[in-house]
C-alpha positions in Angstrom: 8.6 -20.5 -12.6 8.4 -17.7 -15.0 6.4 -14.8 -14.7 5.7 -11.6 -17.0 5.5 -8.4 -15.4 3.0 -5.8 -17.9 1.8 -2.9 -17.7 -0.8 -2.1 -15.3 -0.2 -4.9 -13.5 -1.1 -5.4 -9.5 2.0 -4.3 -6.9 4.2 -7.4 -7.0 7.3 -8.8 -5.0 9.1 -12.4 -6.1 12.1 -14.3 -5.2 14.6 -14.8 -7.8 16.8 -18.3 -7.6 19.1 -18.4 -10.8 17.8 -18.6 -14.6 16.9 -16.5 -17.8 15.9 -12.6 -16.6 14.6 -11.1 -20.1 13.1 -7.8 -20.4 12.7 -4.6 -22.2 14.5 -1.4 -21.0 12.5 1.8 -20.3 14.1 3.0 -24.2 12.0 0.0 -25.6 15.0 -2.2 -26.1 15.2 -6.2 -26.0 17.6 -7.1 -23.1 18.3 -10.9 -21.5 20.8 -11.5 -18.8 21.3 -14.5 -15.9 20.6 -13.8 -12.8 21.0 -15.5 -9.5 19.9 -15.1 -6.1 17.8 -11.7 -5.6 14.0 -10.9 -5.6 11.9 -8.9 -8.0 9.8 -5.6 -7.1 6.9 -4.3 -9.2 5.2 -0.9 -7.6 3.1 1.8 -8.9 4.2 0.7 -12.4 8.0 0.3 -12.0 9.6 -2.5 -12.0 13.4 -3.2 -9.9 15.2 -6.2 -9.8 18.1 -6.7 -6.8 20.5 -9.6 -7.5 23.8 -11.3 -6.4 24.9 -11.5 -9.2 24.0 -10.6 -13.2 25.0 -11.0 -16.4 23.8 -9.9 -19.9 23.5 -12.3 -22.4 27.0 -10.7 -24.5 29.1 -11.0 -21.1 28.9 -14.6 -20.1 31.8 -16.4 -21.0 30.9 -19.8 -22.4 34.0 -21.7 -22.1 34.7 -20.8 -18.7 31.1 -21.5 -17.2 31.0 -25.0 -19.3 35.1 -25.3 -17.1 33.9 -24.0 -13.8 30.2 -26.8 -14.6 32.7 -29.7 -15.0 34.7 -28.8 -11.8 32.2 -28.8 -9.8 30.3 -31.7 -10.6 33.4 -33.3 -9.8 33.3 -32.2 -6.2 30.0 -32.9 -6.4 30.8 -36.7 -7.3 33.9 -36.6 -4.7 31.2 -37.0 -2.3 31.4 -32.3 -1.1 29.2 -32.7 2.4 27.6 -29.6 4.2 28.2 -26.1 3.5 30.8 -27.6 0.5 28.3 -29.4 -0.7 25.5 -26.4 -0.7 28.5 -23.8 -2.3 28.9 -26.3 -5.1 25.4 -27.5 -6.5 24.9 -23.6 -6.1 27.6 -22.8 -8.3 27.0 -25.8 -10.6 23.4 -24.4 -11.2 24.7 -20.5 -12.1 27.2 -22.2 -14.3 24.0 -24.3 -15.7 22.1 -21.6 -16.1 24.3 -18.9 -18.1 25.1 -21.8 -20.6 20.9 -22.0 -21.0 21.0 -18.6 -21.4 23.7 -18.3 -24.0 22.3 -20.8 -25.9 19.4 -18.4 -25.9 20.8 -15.4 -26.9 22.2 -17.4 -30.3 18.4 -18.4 -30.7 18.0 -14.7 -30.9 
């Protein structure tokens, strides 16, 4: 899903799974990155984001993400089960999100 938090928004807490995170810094700079697993907390007009991992768009290593995505796809296709399958699907989703964010960054 997608949400836009603006000044005056009521207090809010929501989970973050994997995907793009766009935000304006306190100095007014627009930033873009890829976030994975955490939550956003908006309280008294101030937003705080807690994530397990975060990469700014300019830090994303596209060739590495493509390579990891393909390696993970093979693990899944070869019949991973249980925790191995859960971990592989999570890695695949993170790679896919990194590539999507990198593509968004090129469109800026």
